[in-house]
MARBAGU-662023 format. One line per field, with one value per atom (N, C-alpha, C): residue in one letter; atom name; x, y, z. Coordinates in nm, 2 decimals. Layout:
! MARBAGU-662023
resn: a; ...;
name: CA; ...;
x: X; ...;
y: Y; ...;
z: Z; ...;
//
This chain:
! MARBAGU-662023
resn: m; m; m; s; s; s; v; v; v; q; q; q; r; r; r; i; i; i; i; i; i; g; g; g; v; v; v; c; c; c; g; g; g; l; l; l; n; n; n; a; a; a; s; s; s; g; g; g; k; k; k; s; s; s; t; t; t; v; v; v; c; c; c; n; n; n; f; f; f; y; y; y; k; k; k; n; n; n; k; k; k; g; g; g; f; f; f; i; i; i; v; v; v; i; i; i; s; s; s; l; l; l; s; s; s; d; d; d; i; i; i; i; i; i; r; r; r; q; q; q; t; t; t; l; l; l; k; k; k; e; e; e; r; r; r; n; n; n; v; v; v; s; s; s; e; e; e; t; t; t; r; r; r; d; d; d; n; n; n; l; l; l; i; i; i; n; n; n; l; l; l; g; g; g; n; n; n; e; e; e; l; l; l; r; r; r; n; n; n; k; k; k; s; s; s; g; g; g; a; a; a; g; g; g; v; v; v; l; l; l; a; a; a; n; n; n; l; l; l; t; t; t; i; i; i; e; e; e; k; k; k; l; l; l; n; n; n; q; q; q; n; n; n; s; s; s; n; n; n; y; y; y; v; v; v; i; i; i; d; d; d; s; s; s; i; i; i; r; r; r; h; h; h; p; p; p; d; d; d; e; e; e; v; v; v; n; n; n; s; s; s; f; f; f; r; r; r; n; n; n; k; k; k; f; f; f; n; n; n; e; e; e; n; n; n; g; g; g; k; k; k; k; k; k; i; i; i; f; f; f; n; n; n; l; l; l; i; i; i; g; g; g; i; i; i; d; d; d; s; s; s; s; s; s; a; a; a; e; e; e; t; t; t; r; r; r; f; f; f; e; e; e; r; r; r; t; t; t; q; q; q; s; s; s; r; r; r; k; k; k; r; r; r; q; q; q; g; g; g; d; d; d; t; t; t; t; t; t; t; t; t; l; l; l; e; e; e; e; e; e; f; f; f; m; m; m; s; s; s; v; v; v; e; e; e; k; k; k; r; r; r; e; e; e; m; m; m; n; n; n; n; n; n; p; p; p; d; d; d; p; p; p; n; n; n; g; g; g; q; q; q; q; q; q; v; v; v; s; s; s; k; k; k; v; v; v; l; l; l; e; e; e; m; m; m; c; c; c; d; d; d; y; y; y; k; k; k; i; i; i; l; l; l; n; n; n; n; n; n; l; l; l; d; d; d; q; q; q; t; t; t; l; l; l; d; d; d; g; g; g; l; l; l; l; l; l; n; n; n; d; d; d; l; l; l; n; n; n; d; d; d; l; l; l; e; e; e; n; n; n; i; i; i; l; l; l; i; i; i; k; k; k; k; k; k; v; v; v; v; v; v;
name: N; CA; C; N; CA; C; N; CA; C; N; CA; C; N; CA; C; N; CA; C; N; CA; C; N; CA; C; N; CA; C; N; CA; C; N; CA; C; N; CA; C; N; CA; C; N; CA; C; N; CA; C; N; CA; C; N; CA; C; N; CA; C; N; CA; C; N; CA; C; N; CA; C; N; CA; C; N; CA; C; N; CA; C; N; CA; C; N; CA; C; N; CA; C; N; CA; C; N; CA; C; N; CA; C; N; CA; C; N; CA; C; N; CA; C; N; CA; C; N; CA; C; N; CA; C; N; CA; C; N; CA; C; N; CA; C; N; CA; C; N; CA; C; N; CA; C; N; CA; C; N; CA; C; N; CA; C; N; CA; C; N; CA; C; N; CA; C; N; CA; C; N; CA; C; N; CA; C; N; CA; C; N; CA; C; N; CA; C; N; CA; C; N; CA; C; N; CA; C; N; CA; C; N; CA; C; N; CA; C; N; CA; C; N; CA; C; N; CA; C; N; CA; C; N; CA; C; N; CA; C; N; CA; C; N; CA; C; N; CA; C; N; CA; C; N; CA; C; N; CA; C; N; CA; C; N; CA; C; N; CA; C; N; CA; C; N; CA; C; N; CA; C; N; CA; C; N; CA; C; N; CA; C; N; CA; C; N; CA; C; N; CA; C; N; CA; C; N; CA; C; N; CA; C; N; CA; C; N; CA; C; N; CA; C; N; CA; C; N; CA; C; N; CA; C; N; CA; C; N; CA; C; N; CA; C; N; CA; C; N; CA; C; N; CA; C; N; CA; C; N; CA; C; N; CA; C; N; CA; C; N; CA; C; N; CA; C; N; CA; C; N; CA; C; N; CA; C; N; CA; C; N; CA; C; N; CA; C; N; CA; C; N; CA; C; N; CA; C; N; CA; C; N; CA; C; N; CA; C; N; CA; C; N; CA; C; N; CA; C; N; CA; C; N; CA; C; N; CA; C; N; CA; C; N; CA; C; N; CA; C; N; CA; C; N; CA; C; N; CA; C; N; CA; C; N; CA; C; N; CA; C; N; CA; C; N; CA; C; N; CA; C; N; CA; C; N; CA; C; N; CA; C; N; CA; C; N; CA; C; N; CA; C; N; CA; C; N; CA; C; N; CA; C; N; CA; C; N; CA; C; N; CA; C; N; CA; C; N; CA; C; N; CA; C; N; CA; C; N; CA; C; N; CA; C; N; CA; C; N; CA; C; N; CA; C; N; CA; C; N; CA; C; N; CA; C; N; CA; C; N; CA; C; N; CA; C; N; CA; C; N; CA; C; N; CA; C; N; CA; C; N; CA; C; N; CA; C; N; CA; C; N; CA; C; N; CA; C; N; CA; C; N; CA; C; N; CA; C; N; CA; C; N; CA; C; N; CA; C; N; CA; C; N; CA; C; N; CA; C; N; CA; C; N; CA; C; N; CA; C; N; CA; C; N; CA; C; N; CA; C; N; CA; C; N; CA; C; N; CA; C; N; CA; C; N; CA; C; N; CA; C; N; CA; C; N; CA; C; N; CA; C; N; CA; C; N; CA; C;
x: 13.80; 13.92; 14.02; 14.13; 14.25; 14.31; 14.40; 14.50; 14.62; 14.62; 14.76; 14.88; 14.95; 15.10; 15.23; 15.31; 15.43; 15.58; 15.62; 15.75; 15.86; 15.93; 16.05; 16.19; 16.25; 16.38; 16.48; 16.62; 16.73; 16.83; 16.95; 17.08; 17.17; 17.30; 17.39; 17.35; 17.42; 17.41; 17.42; 17.34; 17.36; 17.34; 17.28; 17.28; 17.17; 17.02; 16.95; 16.81; 16.84; 16.71; 16.58; 16.64; 16.51; 16.46; 16.54; 16.47; 16.37; 16.38; 16.28; 16.14; 16.19; 16.10; 16.00; 16.07; 15.97; 15.93; 15.95; 15.88; 15.77; 15.76; 15.63; 15.56; 15.63; 15.54; 15.45; 15.51; 15.44; 15.31; 15.32; 15.21; 15.12; 15.12; 15.04; 15.07; 15.19; 15.25; 15.27; 15.27; 15.30; 15.47; 15.53; 15.69; 15.71; 15.75; 15.81; 15.96; 16.06; 16.18; 16.18; 16.23; 16.27; 16.38; 16.42; 16.51; 16.47; 16.33; 16.25; 16.23; 16.23; 16.22; 16.36; 16.44; 16.58; 16.61; 16.57; 16.57; 16.49; 16.38; 16.27; 16.34; 16.44; 16.49; 16.61; 16.68; 16.79; 16.75; 16.66; 16.58; 16.53; 16.47; 16.41; 16.57; 16.64; 16.78; 16.87; 16.82; 16.92; 17.04; 17.03; 17.16; 17.16; 17.25; 17.30; 17.25; 17.21; 17.19; 17.28; 17.41; 17.49; 17.50; 17.56; 17.54; 17.60; 17.72; 17.73; 17.64; 17.59; 17.49; 17.35; 17.33; 17.21; 17.27; 17.36; 17.39; 17.40; 17.48; 17.50; 17.37; 17.27; 17.13; 17.06; 17.05; 16.97; 17.04; 17.17; 17.24; 17.19; 17.21; 17.14; 17.01; 16.89; 16.79; 16.75; 16.80; 16.81; 16.87; 16.98; 17.03; 16.94; 16.86; 16.79; 16.64; 16.59; 16.46; 16.42; 16.56; 16.55; 16.56; 16.64; 16.70; 16.59; 16.45; 16.35; 16.25; 16.33; 16.21; 16.18; 16.28; 16.23; 16.13; 16.15; 16.03; 15.89; 15.89; 15.77; 15.71; 15.78; 15.72; 15.64; 15.73; 15.65; 15.54; 15.54; 15.42; 15.30; 15.32; 15.21; 15.13; 15.20; 15.16; 15.08; 15.10; 15.03; 14.89; 14.85; 14.68; 14.70; 14.59; 14.57; 14.51; 14.43; 14.38; 14.45; 14.61; 14.71; 14.80; 14.89; 14.98; 15.14; 15.21; 15.37; 15.50; 15.60; 15.73; 15.78; 15.87; 15.95; 16.11; 16.16; 16.27; 16.39; 16.50; 16.61; 16.58; 16.58; 16.57; 16.70; 16.77; 16.91; 16.93; 16.84; 16.87; 16.77; 16.83; 16.73; 16.62; 16.64; 16.52; 16.41; 16.48; 16.35; 16.27; 16.35; 16.26; 16.19; 16.22; 16.15; 16.05; 16.05; 15.92; 15.83; 15.85; 15.75; 15.70; 15.83; 15.76; 15.62; 15.68; 15.61; 15.46; 15.47; 15.33; 15.23; 15.32; 15.24; 15.21; 15.34; 15.36; 15.30; 15.18; 15.12; 15.02; 14.96; 14.87; 14.85; 14.98; 14.99; 15.01; 14.99; 14.98; 15.14; 15.16; 15.27; 15.24; 15.21; 15.20; 15.34; 15.43; 15.56; 15.67; 15.73; 15.84; 15.95; 16.06; 16.20; 16.26; 16.30; 16.39; 16.52; 16.65; 16.74; 16.82; 16.87; 16.90; 17.11; 17.18; 17.32; 17.39; 17.51; 17.61; 17.73; 17.84; 17.98; 17.98; 18.10; 18.15; 18.18; 18.24; 18.29; 18.20; 18.09; 17.96; 17.87; 17.86; 17.78; 17.88; 17.99; 18.11; 18.05; 18.07; 18.06; 17.91; 17.80; 17.69; 17.66; 17.74; 17.71; 17.79; 17.90; 17.96; 17.88; 17.78; 17.69; 17.57; 17.54; 17.42; 17.41; 17.56; 17.60; 17.48; 17.44; 17.34; 17.43; 17.35; 17.41; 17.43; 17.56; 17.61; 17.68; 17.66; 17.76; 17.93; 17.98; 18.15; 18.20; 18.32; 18.40; 18.50; 18.55; 18.65; 18.63; 18.70; 18.64; 18.66; 18.77; 18.83; 18.69; 18.67; 18.57; 18.43; 18.43; 18.29; 18.30; 18.42; 18.45; 18.43; 18.46; 18.50; 18.36; 18.27; 18.12; 18.04; 18.09; 18.04; 18.07; 18.16; 18.20; 18.12; 18.09; 17.98; 17.85; 17.83; 17.65; 17.65; 17.77; 17.76; 17.75; 17.82; 17.84; 17.89; 17.83; 17.84; 17.88; 17.99; 18.00; 17.88; 17.83; 17.71; 17.59; 17.55; 17.44; 17.30; 17.30; 17.19; 17.22; 17.34; 17.39; 17.33; 17.37; 17.33; 17.39; 17.34; 17.37; 17.29; 17.34; 17.33; 17.34; 17.45; 17.49; 17.39; 17.36; 17.27; 17.14; 17.09; 16.97; 16.93; 17.08; 17.08; 17.06; 17.09; 17.10; 16.99; 16.85; 16.73; 16.62; 16.68; 16.58; 16.51; 16.45; 16.31; 16.36; 16.44; 16.47; 16.58; 16.65; 16.76; 16.79; 16.83; 16.84; 17.00; 17.08; 17.21; 17.21; 17.26; 17.26; 17.38; 17.46; 17.62; 17.62; 17.71; 17.75; 17.69; 17.72; 17.66; 17.51; 17.45; 17.31; 17.23; 17.16; 17.09; 16.97; 16.92; 16.81; 16.68; 16.68; 16.56; 16.56; 16.72; 16.72; 16.70; 16.73; 16.67; 16.51; 16.46; 16.33; 16.24; 16.29; 16.27; 16.30; 16.39; 16.43; 16.32; 16.28; 16.17; 16.04; 15.99; 15.90; 15.87; 15.97; 15.98; 15.94; 16.04; 15.99; 15.81; 15.82; 15.68; 15.56; 15.61; 15.47; 15.51; 15.62; 15.63; 15.55; 15.58; 15.51; 15.35; 15.32; 15.16; 15.10; 15.13; 15.10; 15.09; 15.19; 15.20; 15.09; 15.01; 14.90; 14.79; 14.75; 14.62; 14.52;
y: 11.81; 11.83; 11.81; 11.88; 11.89; 11.74; 11.75; 11.61; 11.66; 11.59; 11.62; 11.60; 11.72; 11.73; 11.72; 11.65; 11.64; 11.67; 11.78; 11.82; 11.77; 11.67; 11.64; 11.74; 11.79; 11.85; 11.83; 11.80; 11.72; 11.82; 11.82; 11.89; 11.93; 11.95; 11.94; 12.10; 12.11; 12.21; 12.34; 12.46; 12.57; 12.60; 12.47; 12.47; 12.56; 12.58; 12.68; 12.59; 12.48; 12.43; 12.51; 12.58; 12.67; 12.78; 12.82; 12.88; 12.80; 12.69; 12.62; 12.60; 12.56; 12.54; 12.67; 12.78; 12.92; 12.95; 12.90; 12.92; 12.83; 12.72; 12.64; 12.67; 12.72; 12.77; 12.88; 12.98; 13.11; 13.06; 12.93; 12.86; 12.79; 12.81; 12.75; 12.61; 12.56; 12.44; 12.46; 12.33; 12.33; 12.30; 12.33; 12.31; 12.23; 12.11; 12.03; 11.98; 11.98; 11.94; 11.82; 11.71; 11.58; 11.59; 11.71; 11.72; 11.78; 11.82; 11.85; 11.76; 11.63; 11.54; 11.52; 11.53; 11.55; 11.63; 11.76; 11.90; 11.87; 11.82; 11.80; 11.68; 11.58; 11.49; 11.56; 11.63; 11.71; 11.78; 11.85; 11.97; 11.87; 11.77; 11.66; 11.62; 11.59; 11.54; 11.67; 11.79; 11.89; 11.89; 11.88; 11.85; 11.96; 12.04; 12.18; 12.13; 12.21; 12.18; 12.24; 12.15; 12.19; 12.05; 12.11; 12.05; 11.88; 11.85; 11.76; 11.63; 11.72; 11.66; 11.63; 11.72; 11.69; 11.55; 11.54; 11.43; 11.34; 11.30; 11.21; 11.14; 11.25; 11.17; 11.14; 11.20; 11.13; 11.00; 10.98; 10.86; 10.74; 10.80; 10.69; 10.65; 10.74; 10.70; 10.61; 10.64; 10.56; 10.41; 10.40; 10.27; 10.19; 10.30; 10.20; 10.18; 10.26; 10.22; 10.23; 10.21; 10.20; 10.30; 10.33; 10.42; 10.52; 10.45; 10.53; 10.60; 10.60; 10.65; 10.77; 10.87; 11.01; 11.04; 10.97; 10.98; 10.89; 10.83; 10.74; 10.81; 10.88; 10.98; 11.04; 11.10; 11.26; 11.24; 11.14; 11.07; 11.06; 11.00; 10.98; 11.09; 11.22; 11.36; 11.41; 11.36; 11.43; 11.42; 11.54; 11.54; 11.52; 11.47; 11.42; 11.52; 11.62; 11.75; 11.85; 11.84; 11.95; 11.92; 12.01; 12.00; 12.03; 11.96; 11.96; 11.98; 12.05; 12.05; 12.00; 11.88; 11.79; 11.86; 11.93; 11.94; 11.83; 11.86; 11.75; 11.62; 11.58; 11.42; 11.37; 11.29; 11.26; 11.10; 11.04; 10.89; 10.83; 10.71; 10.68; 10.62; 10.53; 10.49; 10.58; 10.71; 10.81; 10.86; 10.86; 10.86; 10.76; 10.65; 10.53; 10.52; 10.57; 10.58; 10.67; 10.77; 10.88; 10.84; 10.78; 10.71; 10.59; 10.48; 10.38; 10.42; 10.52; 10.59; 10.66; 10.74; 10.82; 10.82; 10.72; 10.71; 10.56; 10.56; 10.42; 10.42; 10.30; 10.30; 10.36; 10.43; 10.52; 10.66; 10.69; 10.83; 10.89; 11.00; 11.07; 11.18; 11.15; 11.27; 11.35; 11.22; 11.26; 11.29; 11.43; 11.47; 11.50; 11.46; 11.47; 11.58; 11.70; 11.79; 11.82; 11.80; 11.84; 11.96; 12.04; 12.17; 12.13; 12.17; 12.15; 12.29; 12.27; 12.40; 12.34; 12.40; 12.38; 12.42; 12.34; 12.34; 12.50; 12.54; 12.71; 12.76; 12.78; 12.87; 12.81; 12.69; 12.69; 12.72; 12.69; 12.76; 12.91; 12.94; 13.11; 13.19; 13.09; 13.10; 13.08; 12.99; 12.94; 13.05; 13.14; 13.24; 13.36; 13.39; 13.49; 13.48; 13.33; 13.33; 13.33; 13.26; 13.28; 13.18; 13.07; 13.00; 12.91; 12.88; 12.79; 12.65; 12.64; 12.48; 12.50; 12.61; 12.61; 12.60; 12.56; 12.54; 12.68; 12.71; 12.85; 12.85; 12.70; 12.69; 12.62; 12.64; 12.54; 12.38; 12.38; 12.23; 12.16; 12.24; 12.16; 12.12; 12.24; 12.23; 12.12; 12.11; 11.97; 11.85; 11.86; 11.73; 11.68; 11.79; 11.76; 11.70; 11.76; 11.71; 11.60; 11.56; 11.42; 11.31; 11.34; 11.23; 11.28; 11.37; 11.39; 11.29; 11.33; 11.26; 11.12; 11.06; 10.90; 10.85; 10.83; 10.78; 10.63; 10.56; 10.40; 10.36; 10.40; 10.34; 10.36; 10.19; 10.22; 10.27; 10.31; 10.37; 10.54; 10.57; 10.72; 10.78; 10.91; 11.01; 10.94; 10.95; 10.95; 11.02; 11.16; 11.26; 11.24; 11.18; 11.20; 11.06; 11.01; 10.88; 10.92; 11.02; 11.09; 11.17; 11.26; 11.33; 11.26; 11.13; 11.03; 11.02; 11.03; 10.96; 11.09; 11.20; 11.31; 11.28; 11.35; 11.38; 11.49; 11.58; 11.69; 11.75; 11.82; 11.87; 12.05; 12.11; 12.27; 12.30; 12.37; 12.40; 12.55; 12.56; 12.70; 12.75; 12.81; 12.85; 12.96; 13.03; 13.17; 13.26; 13.19; 13.32; 13.30; 13.23; 13.22; 13.36; 13.42; 13.54; 13.47; 13.52; 13.50; 13.48; 13.58; 13.60; 13.46; 13.43; 13.34; 13.20; 13.18; 13.05; 13.06; 13.16; 13.18; 13.11; 13.19; 13.16; 13.03; 12.96; 12.82; 12.73; 12.77; 12.70; 12.74; 12.84; 12.86; 12.78; 12.77; 12.68; 12.52; 12.48; 12.36; 12.32; 12.43; 12.40; 12.42; 12.48; 12.48; 12.35; 12.27; 12.12; 12.02; 12.02; 11.96; 11.99; 12.10; 12.14; 12.04; 12.05; 12.00; 11.82; 11.77; 11.65; 11.59; 11.71; 11.65; 11.58; 11.48; 11.43; 11.46;
z: 8.65; 8.73; 8.63; 8.65; 8.59; 8.62; 8.54; 8.59; 8.67; 8.79; 8.85; 8.78; 8.84; 8.80; 8.90; 8.91; 8.99; 8.94; 8.95; 8.90; 9.00; 8.97; 9.06; 9.00; 9.08; 9.07; 9.13; 9.02; 9.10; 9.05; 9.14; 9.06; 9.17; 9.18; 9.27; 9.37; 9.46; 9.53; 9.47; 9.48; 9.41; 9.27; 9.19; 9.06; 9.02; 9.10; 9.05; 9.09; 9.16; 9.22; 9.25; 9.35; 9.41; 9.35; 9.20; 9.08; 9.03; 8.98; 8.94; 8.99; 9.17; 9.26; 9.24; 9.23; 9.29; 9.13; 9.02; 8.89; 8.89; 8.96; 8.97; 9.07; 9.21; 9.31; 9.27; 9.19; 9.11; 9.04; 9.00; 8.88; 8.98; 9.13; 9.20; 9.26; 9.22; 9.27; 9.42; 9.51; 9.62; 9.64; 9.68; 9.69; 9.80; 9.81; 9.91; 9.87; 9.98; 9.97; 10.04; 9.98; 10.06; 10.18; 10.14; 10.29; 10.41; 10.38; 10.48; 10.62; 10.55; 10.66; 10.74; 10.69; 10.72; 10.81; 10.81; 10.88; 11.01; 10.99; 11.11; 11.23; 11.15; 11.25; 11.31; 11.23; 11.30; 11.42; 11.40; 11.51; 11.61; 11.59; 11.70; 11.79; 11.71; 11.77; 11.83; 11.83; 11.87; 11.79; 11.67; 11.59; 11.49; 11.47; 11.42; 11.27; 11.18; 11.03; 10.92; 10.96; 10.86; 10.72; 10.63; 10.50; 10.53; 10.63; 10.65; 10.71; 10.82; 10.91; 10.82; 10.72; 10.63; 10.56; 10.50; 10.41; 10.49; 10.60; 10.70; 10.74; 10.77; 10.86; 10.70; 10.60; 10.52; 10.43; 10.46; 10.42; 10.55; 10.67; 10.78; 10.77; 10.73; 10.71; 10.59; 10.48; 10.37; 10.40; 10.49; 10.52; 10.62; 10.73; 10.81; 10.73; 10.65; 10.61; 10.47; 10.37; 10.25; 10.15; 10.03; 9.99; 9.93; 9.91; 9.86; 9.98; 10.10; 10.22; 10.22; 10.18; 10.20; 10.10; 9.99; 9.86; 9.92; 10.00; 10.02; 10.13; 10.24; 10.35; 10.28; 10.17; 10.13; 10.02; 9.94; 9.89; 9.96; 10.06; 10.17; 10.19; 10.21; 10.26; 10.15; 10.02; 9.89; 9.88; 9.84; 9.80; 9.64; 9.63; 9.45; 9.40; 9.48; 9.39; 9.38; 9.42; 9.42; 9.32; 9.25; 9.20; 9.32; 9.26; 9.36; 9.28; 9.31; 9.27; 9.39; 9.36; 9.46; 9.46; 9.55; 9.59; 9.62; 9.59; 9.66; 9.64; 9.50; 9.50; 9.46; 9.55; 9.54; 9.51; 9.49; 9.47; 9.37; 9.29; 9.19; 9.25; 9.38; 9.44; 9.46; 9.50; 9.53; 9.39; 9.25; 9.14; 9.12; 9.16; 9.11; 9.21; 9.31; 9.40; 9.34; 9.28; 9.22; 9.10; 9.01; 8.90; 8.92; 9.00; 9.02; 9.06; 9.15; 9.21; 9.12; 9.05; 8.94; 8.80; 8.75; 8.61; 8.57; 8.57; 8.55; 8.44; 8.36; 8.27; 8.18; 8.14; 8.02; 8.08; 8.21; 8.27; 8.27; 8.27; 8.31; 8.37; 8.53; 8.61; 8.65; 8.70; 8.75; 8.61; 8.60; 8.53; 8.63; 8.57; 8.65; 8.56; 8.64; 8.57; 8.64; 8.57; 8.61; 8.59; 8.67; 8.65; 8.68; 8.60; 8.59; 8.56; 8.64; 8.63; 8.68; 8.63; 8.68; 8.83; 8.86; 8.98; 9.07; 8.97; 8.99; 9.00; 8.91; 8.90; 9.06; 9.09; 9.18; 9.29; 9.31; 9.46; 9.49; 9.35; 9.32; 9.43; 9.38; 9.40; 9.58; 9.61; 9.78; 9.86; 9.79; 9.87; 9.89; 9.77; 9.77; 9.84; 9.89; 9.93; 10.09; 10.12; 10.24; 10.34; 10.30; 10.38; 10.49; 10.59; 10.70; 10.64; 10.65; 10.66; 10.50; 10.41; 10.30; 10.34; 10.22; 10.28; 10.24; 10.28; 10.26; 10.20; 10.12; 10.02; 9.91; 9.77; 9.66; 9.70; 9.79; 9.79; 9.92; 10.01; 10.10; 10.01; 9.90; 9.84; 9.75; 9.69; 9.60; 9.66; 9.81; 9.87; 9.92; 9.97; 9.97; 9.87; 9.74; 9.61; 9.59; 9.60; 9.54; 9.59; 9.75; 9.84; 9.79; 9.72; 9.71; 9.53; 9.48; 9.33; 9.33; 9.39; 9.39; 9.53; 9.62; 9.77; 9.73; 9.78; 9.77; 9.82; 9.92; 10.04; 9.89; 9.88; 9.76; 9.84; 9.99; 10.00; 10.00; 9.98; 9.98; 9.86; 9.89; 9.79; 9.63; 9.55; 9.40; 9.33; 9.32; 9.24; 9.12; 9.07; 8.93; 8.87; 8.93; 8.89; 8.85; 8.95; 8.94; 8.81; 8.77; 8.70; 8.55; 8.54; 8.43; 8.41; 8.50; 8.49; 8.46; 8.43; 8.43; 8.31; 8.31; 8.17; 8.08; 8.16; 8.07; 8.17; 8.11; 8.18; 8.10; 8.21; 8.22; 8.23; 8.16; 8.18; 8.28; 8.36; 8.43; 8.47; 8.38; 8.42; 8.45; 8.48; 8.53; 8.38; 8.27; 8.15; 8.12; 8.22; 8.20; 8.30; 8.25; 8.32; 8.40; 8.51; 8.55; 8.47; 8.37; 8.26; 8.17; 8.15; 8.06; 8.09; 8.24; 8.29; 8.32; 8.32; 8.35; 8.20; 8.11; 7.97; 7.92; 7.97; 7.95; 8.01; 8.13; 8.21; 8.14; 8.08; 8.01; 7.91; 7.83; 7.70; 7.76; 7.83; 7.91; 7.95; 8.03; 8.07; 7.94; 7.86; 7.74; 7.66; 7.65; 7.62; 7.73; 7.85; 7.92; 7.94; 7.94; 7.93; 7.81; 7.71; 7.59; 7.62; 7.68; 7.71; 7.84; 7.89; 8.01; 7.91; 7.97; 7.91; 7.98;
//
């Protein structure tokens, strides 16, 4: 049996995380978002799925059960015979949960990929995709982003700190084409494949 692989994906809103996830999905990886747990809880509470509600409930769950709760609940669902790509990692404790579980005794099953792009690029993408909960002005976008980057609550979202913990980073600004991004991902995957023991 081949060695299990788990790819974590982090980045700010509309940076290109879905493209990374789809790249690995096409390679047979199972895609799981840490936000799925939050979405399910919102649905159970009959609360609309806005970006603010997702952020606030995620922070509430982290404060109630620890900052690594979303990762820990997700890890419980993983099958050791499958490869996974984990989207929406937003707190250092979530990274640590995956690393502590999967990267021990010299093995490195879990690798964290960060995807980064400018705020203007990402806002432009949100306007074209018209996803529920996305903001409609650059000012609103920047306000939400500030809360995501470095929440003063130690259990809140800390995306900037997660980006600092990445094993690998990819830049995905407006001058990057989809083909260019996929080429970068192919190059990175060739590096990662060689490190699998």
